[in-house]
C-alpha positions in Angstrom: 45.2 -20.5 52.5 48.4 -19.2 54.3 47.5 -16.2 56.6 48.9 -13.2 55.5 49.2 -11.0 58.6 51.2 -12.0 61.7 51.3 -10.3 65.6 54.0 -8.3 66.4 56.4 -10.5 68.7 58.0 -8.8 71.5 61.4 -8.8 70.2 62.3 -8.6 66.5 62.0 -12.2 66.0 63.8 -14.4 63.6 64.5 -11.9 60.8 61.2 -10.1 61.4 59.9 -13.7 61.4 56.8 -13.6 62.6 57.1 -10.2 64.5 56.4 -8.2 61.0 55.7 -11.2 58.3 54.1 -10.3 55.4 52.5 -8.2 53.6 50.8 -5.5 54.5 51.6 -9.9 63.5 54.3 -7.9 70.3 54.9 -5.7 72.3 54.2 -2.2 70.9 57.7 -1.8 70.0 60.2 -4.2 68.8 63.9 -3.1 68.6 65.0 -2.0 65.5 67.8 -3.8 63.8 71.6 -3.0 64.3 73.8 -0.7 62.4 75.8 2.5 62.5 74.3 5.8 63.9 73.8 8.5 61.5 71.7 11.6 60.4 69.6 12.1 57.7 69.3 14.4 55.3 66.7 16.8 54.1 65.7 15.3 51.3 65.7 11.6 52.9 63.1 12.8 55.4 61.2 14.1 53.2 61.2 11.1 51.5 60.6 8.9 54.5 57.5 10.9 55.2 55.8 11.1 51.8 56.4 7.2 51.9 54.7 6.9 55.4 51.9 9.1 54.0 51.4 7.2 51.3 51.8 3.7 52.8 49.1 4.8 55.8 46.8 5.4 52.4 47.7 2.0 50.7 47.8 0.0 53.6 46.0 0.9 56.7 43.4 -1.7 58.0 40.8 1.4 58.0 40.9 3.6 55.1 39.3 6.7 56.0 41.8 6.8 59.3 44.7 6.0 57.3 44.1 8.8 54.3 43.4 11.5 58.1 46.4 10.2 59.2 48.2 10.4 55.9 47.1 13.9 55.8 48.2 14.9 59.2 52.0 13.9 58.3 51.8 15.6 55.0 50.7 18.9 56.3 53.3 18.3 59.4 56.1 18.3 56.7 55.1 21.2 55.0 55.1 23.2 58.3 58.9 22.1 58.8 57.7 20.0 62.2 60.1 17.4 60.9 63.0 19.8 60.1 65.2 19.4 63.4 64.9 16.0 63.4 68.5 15.2 62.4 69.0 11.9 63.5 66.6 8.8 62.6 65.8 7.4 66.5 64.3 11.2 67.2 62.7 11.2 63.4 60.7 7.6 63.8 59.8 8.5 67.8 58.2 11.7 66.6 56.4 10.0 63.2 54.9 7.2 65.7 53.8 10.0 68.2 52.2 11.8 65.2 50.7 8.6 63.8 49.3 7.5 67.3 47.7 11.4 67.8 45.5 10.4 65.0 45.0 6.7 64.8 45.3 4.8 68.2 46.4 1.9 67.0 49.0 0.1 69.5 50.8 -2.2 66.8 51.4 1.0 64.7 54.9 2.1 64.4 57.9 4.1 62.7 61.2 2.3 63.3 64.8 3.6 62.7 66.9 0.5 61.8 70.3 2.5 62.3 69.6 2.6 65.9 68.9 -0.3 68.3 68.7 -0.2 72.3 69.1 -3.2 73.6 66.2 -5.1 74.2 64.7 -5.0 77.6 63.0 -8.1 79.7 59.5 -7.1 81.0 59.4 -4.1 83.1 62.4 -3.3 82.0 64.8 -5.9 83.2 67.3 -8.2 81.5 65.4 -10.7 79.2 63.9 -13.7 80.6 65.9 -16.6 79.2 63.1 -19.2 77.1 63.2 -21.7 75.0 60.8 -21.1 71.8 59.2 -18.6 74.0 58.3 -21.3 76.8 60.3 -20.2 80.0 59.2 -23.0 82.0 56.8 -26.0 82.6 56.2 -27.1 86.8 54.2 -29.8 88.5 52.7 -27.8 91.3 50.8 -29.1 94.6 47.8 -31.5 94.1 48.8 -32.8 90.6 48.5 -28.9 88.9 50.5 -28.3 85.9 52.1 -25.0 85.4 53.3 -23.4 81.7 54.7 -20.2 81.0 54.4 -18.9 77.6 56.0 -15.8 76.7 55.4 -15.6 73.0 54.4 -17.1 70.3 56.9 -18.0 67.5 56.1 -20.0 63.8 54.7 -22.9 64.6 57.7 -25.0 63.3 60.3 -23.4 66.0 57.1 -23.5 68.5 55.9 -26.7 68.5 58.4 -28.9 69.2 59.3 -27.2 72.5 55.6 -26.9 73.0 54.5 -30.5 73.1 58.0 -31.6 75.6 57.1 -28.8 78.0 53.3 -29.7 77.8 53.8 -33.9 77.7 55.9 -33.3 80.9 52.3 -32.0 82.4 50.3 -35.0 81.0 47.8 -36.2 83.6 47.7 -32.7 85.4 44.4 -32.5 87.1 44.6 -28.7 86.5 46.5 -26.0 84.3 47.7 -23.0 84.9 48.9 -21.2 81.9 50.8 -18.1 82.6 50.9 -15.5 80.0 51.7 -12.4 82.0 54.7 -11.6 79.9 53.3 -13.0 76.5 53.8 -10.0 74.2 52.6 -12.0 70.7 53.4 -13.7 67.2 52.0 -16.2 64.9 48.2 -16.9 65.0 49.0 -20.3 63.9 50.9 -20.8 66.8 48.3 -19.7 68.7 45.6 -21.7 67.2 48.3 -25.0 68.0 48.2 -24.0 71.6 44.1 -23.6 71.9 43.8 -26.8 69.9 45.4 -28.5 73.1 42.3 -27.7 75.1 39.7 -28.7 73.1 38.3 -32.2 71.9 40.2 -33.6 68.8 37.8 -33.5 65.7 36.9 -32.0 63.1 38.6 -28.6 62.6 36.7 -25.7 64.3 37.8 -21.7 63.3 39.3 -20.1 66.0 39.8 -16.6 65.0 38.8 -14.9 61.4 41.1 -12.3 60.0 40.0 -9.2 57.2 42.9 -8.0 55.7 42.8 -5.2 53.5 44.4 -5.3 49.5 46.9 -2.4 49.5 45.9 0.2 47.4 42.1 -0.4 48.0 39.6 -0.7 49.9 38.9 -4.6 49.7 39.1 -7.1 51.8 40.3 -10.8 51.9 39.7 -13.3 54.6 41.7 -15.4 56.4 41.6 -18.0 59.2 42.9 -20.4 61.7 41.4 -23.5 63.0 42.3 -26.1 65.1 44.7 -28.6 64.4 46.1 -32.6 65.7 48.1 -32.5 68.5 50.0 -35.3 70.1 46.8 -35.6 73.4 44.8 -33.3 74.7 44.0 -31.3 77.7 40.2 -30.8 77.2 37.7 -31.3 80.2 41.3 -30.4 81.9 40.2 -27.1 84.2 42.6 -24.4 83.0 43.6 -20.7 84.3 45.3 -18.4 82.3 47.4 -16.0 84.1 47.1 -12.5 82.0 48.7 -8.8 82.8 48.7 -5.4 80.9 51.9 -6.4 79.3 49.8 -9.1 77.9 50.0 -8.2 74.1 48.8 -8.7 70.7 48.9 -12.8 69.8 49.1 -13.6 73.8 45.7 -11.5 73.7 44.4 -13.7 71.1 45.2 -16.7 73.1 43.2 -14.9 76.2 40.6 -13.7 73.9 40.0 -17.2 72.1 39.7 -19.1 75.8 37.1 -16.6 77.4 35.1 -16.8 74.3 35.2 -20.4 73.9 34.6 -20.6 77.5 37.5 -23.2 78.0 39.4 -21.3 80.9 39.1 -19.0 83.8 41.3 -15.6 83.4 42.9 -14.6 86.3 45.3 -11.1 86.7 44.8 -7.5 85.1 43.0 -6.4 81.9 45.4 -7.1 78.9 47.1 -4.5 76.2 44.9 -4.0 74.1 46.4 -4.7 70.6 44.6 -6.7 68.6 45.3 -5.7 64.5 48.2 -7.8 63.2 51.1 -6.1 61.7 53.4 -6.2 58.8 56.3 -4.7 57.8 56.3 -1.4 55.4 60.1 -0.2 54.2 60.1 3.5 54.2 63.8 3.2 52.7 66.6 5.1 54.2 66.8 2.8 57.0 63.3 3.2 58.0 60.1 0.6 58.4 57.1 1.0 59.5 54.9 -2.1 61.3 51.6 -1.7 59.5 48.5 -3.0 60.9 46.9 -4.0 57.7 44.0 -6.6 58.6 41.8 -6.9 61.9 40.9 -10.4 63.8 37.3 -10.7 64.5 36.2 -13.6 66.4 33.6 -16.2 65.0 31.7 -16.5 68.5 31.9 -12.4 68.8 32.3 -10.9 65.5 34.5 -8.3 67.2 37.9 -8.0 68.6 39.9 -6.3 71.9 41.7 -3.7 69.8 41.9 -1.0 72.5 39.7 -2.1 75.1 42.3 -5.4 76.0 40.8 -8.7 77.3 39.0 -8.8 80.7 40.0 -11.3 83.6 37.5 -13.1 85.2 39.1 -12.9 88.3 40.8 -9.3 89.1 43.9 -9.1 90.8 46.9 -7.5 90.1 49.1 -9.4 88.1 51.6 -10.1 90.7 49.0 -12.1 92.6 47.7 -13.5 89.9 49.0 -17.0 90.4 48.2 -16.8 94.0 44.6 -16.4 92.9 44.6 -19.1 90.5 46.1 -21.4 93.5 43.6 -20.3 95.4 40.4 -20.9 93.2 42.0 -24.5 93.0 41.7 -24.9 96.7 45.4 -24.7 97.2 47.5 -22.2 99.3 47.9 -19.0 97.4 51.8 -18.6 96.4 52.8 -15.9 94.2 56.1 -16.9 93.0 56.5 -19.9 90.9 60.0 -21.1 92.6 58.4 -21.7 95.6 55.0 -23.4 94.6 56.8 -25.7 92.4 57.1 -29.1 93.1 59.3 -30.0 90.5 60.4 -28.3 87.2 59.8 -30.7 84.2 60.8 -28.5 81.5 63.7 -25.8 81.4 64.9 -24.0 78.2 68.1 -25.8 76.8 71.3 -23.7 77.2 73.6 -25.4 74.7 73.2 -24.8 70.5 71.7 -27.5 68.3 74.7 -29.2 67.1 75.3 -27.6 63.3 73.6 -24.4 63.6 76.5 -22.4 63.9 77.6 -24.1 60.2 74.0 -23.7 59.3 74.2 -19.8 60.3 77.8 -19.1 58.2 75.8 -20.5 55.2 73.0 -18.2 55.3 75.7 -15.8 55.9 77.4 -15.9 53.0 74.4 -16.6 51.2 72.9 -12.7 52.0 76.1 -11.5 50.5 75.1 -12.6 47.3 71.9 -10.6 47.8 69.7 -13.4 46.9 68.0 -16.5 48.6 69.2 -20.1 48.1 66.4 -22.1 48.8 67.9 -25.2 49.5 69.4 -23.9 52.8 65.9 -23.5 54.5 63.1 -25.5 55.7 60.2 -25.8 53.2 57.8 -24.1 55.6 59.9 -21.0 55.6 61.1 -20.5 52.3 58.0 -17.8 51.2 59.4 -15.9 54.7 62.9 -16.0 53.8 62.0 -14.4 50.3 59.5 -11.7 51.7 62.0 -10.6 54.5 65.0 -10.6 51.8 65.1 -6.4 51.5 65.0 -5.9 54.9 68.1 -8.6 55.6 70.0 -7.3 53.1 69.6 -3.7 54.2 70.7 -4.7 57.4 73.6 -7.2 56.0 75.0 -4.6 54.0 76.3 -2.4 56.8 79.0 -5.2 57.7 81.6 -7.2 55.3 82.8 -10.2 55.8 82.6 -12.5 58.3 85.3 -13.4 60.6 83.9 -15.3 63.6 80.8 -16.9 65.0 80.6 -17.2 69.1 77.5 -18.8 70.9 75.6 -16.5 73.4 72.3 -17.9 73.9 69.3 -19.5 73.1 66.4 -17.2 72.3 62.6 -17.7 71.2 64.0 -21.2 69.7 66.8 -19.8 67.8 70.7 -20.1 68.4 71.8 -16.9 68.8 75.6 -16.1 67.5 77.8 -12.9 68.4 79.1 -12.7 64.7 82.1 -10.5 64.5 82.6 -9.1 60.6 85.0 -6.7 59.4 82.9 -3.9 59.9 81.6 -4.5 63.6 79.9 -7.3 65.2 76.0 -8.3 65.6 73.7 -10.6 67.3 72.8 -13.1 64.5 70.6 -16.3 65.5 69.4 -19.4 63.5 66.6 -22.0 64.0 67.2 -25.1 62.4 65.4 -28.7 61.3 66.5 -31.9 61.6 68.2 -31.9 58.4 70.1 -28.7 59.1 67.9 -26.4 57.2 66.8 -23.1 58.4 63.3 -23.0 59.9 64.3 -18.9 61.0 67.0 -16.6 60.7 67.1 -13.3 62.7 68.7 -9.8 62.0 71.8 -8.4 62.2 71.0 -7.1 66.1 73.5 -4.9 68.2 75.9 -7.1 69.8 76.1 -7.1 73.7 78.4 -4.3 74.6 81.6 -6.0 75.4 81.2 -8.8 73.1 
């Protein structure tokens, strides 16, 4: 059975893939999709709030808490608390704050798809360059391997890059995994990385999910298990670097390794967001990232929601690499560039041949309003159908495509500036060797001047 829920990634990844995967997994705030700014009239505002309240009743992982939040929203609407909010972004922010006052869930957020600030990097700086969320891999002194992973994109995107990066560290006497900037992603990708650190053998349950059946108080259960990897780091000492920005699926990875006693955690307590989410369309350009499930460790029978994951060696995040090296008997060095003896993996900077042609075909397909399964890899077809309403709502704001210009590689996707009759947007694609789409980005704001 495939997982119905996903952790949210740091960006609105791959057309809500997996960041807002179905139906009911980040940094707390993936950016909304691109579109012209505008105002929302009273009827539309009322419809959005009412739909949000109903969604909380029907979908939130804890039914009683969802009902309390719905009652609070309904009361605020009746009092006229939202009457002065005519712009989408402030309304989305106010609804998010009102939900947070009742529901202390760091994944729950209302998003306006008609306003979108540029995606910031960690600490508000520029975005980190990565390939399928892998920032770099290095050989350090005394045969210590290092890899930084800032997210967990869908396995078809994640696996090839991870396999290349870890192959370059094979034979390391110890492994440092840096998740200080990891905002989350797909639980199956988390499971694949966990599998590298465990002995080969029959599948072992890593994490379970209790998923609410919408509109009921019933729950179904899913789980992730270990899976085959090209080789194993089993028995190799592992150190995991964490920070307060380590969130969601990044925290699951930390929690898994800690409960399995498979790594020494070094750094700060993580962010404390466990409940995976999926998008609910509220109409009028709004959606809510709705936590419709909760993870449960087969070892602890609980999770890290609201409390985070405690490190074994507690130090400020900036000192985590130094502390890990010191624990390995090495001179403490805080900066990976200074500690590196050889960088063995760096993100690619050029597009995969054929990705532009594949993206043109997919953009043309969206103009028809329906999915052509032949344009997608088998693993991506279901998600393409599931995210179609969100993509169509974004696509409708643009006219005919006039040009594509390659911009960068981001999270495993080749990102292009797409110029349309009615404006420009960042759109991206990840493709398989046959040129089929593994994932498509939403229509995001084009960089200024591009």
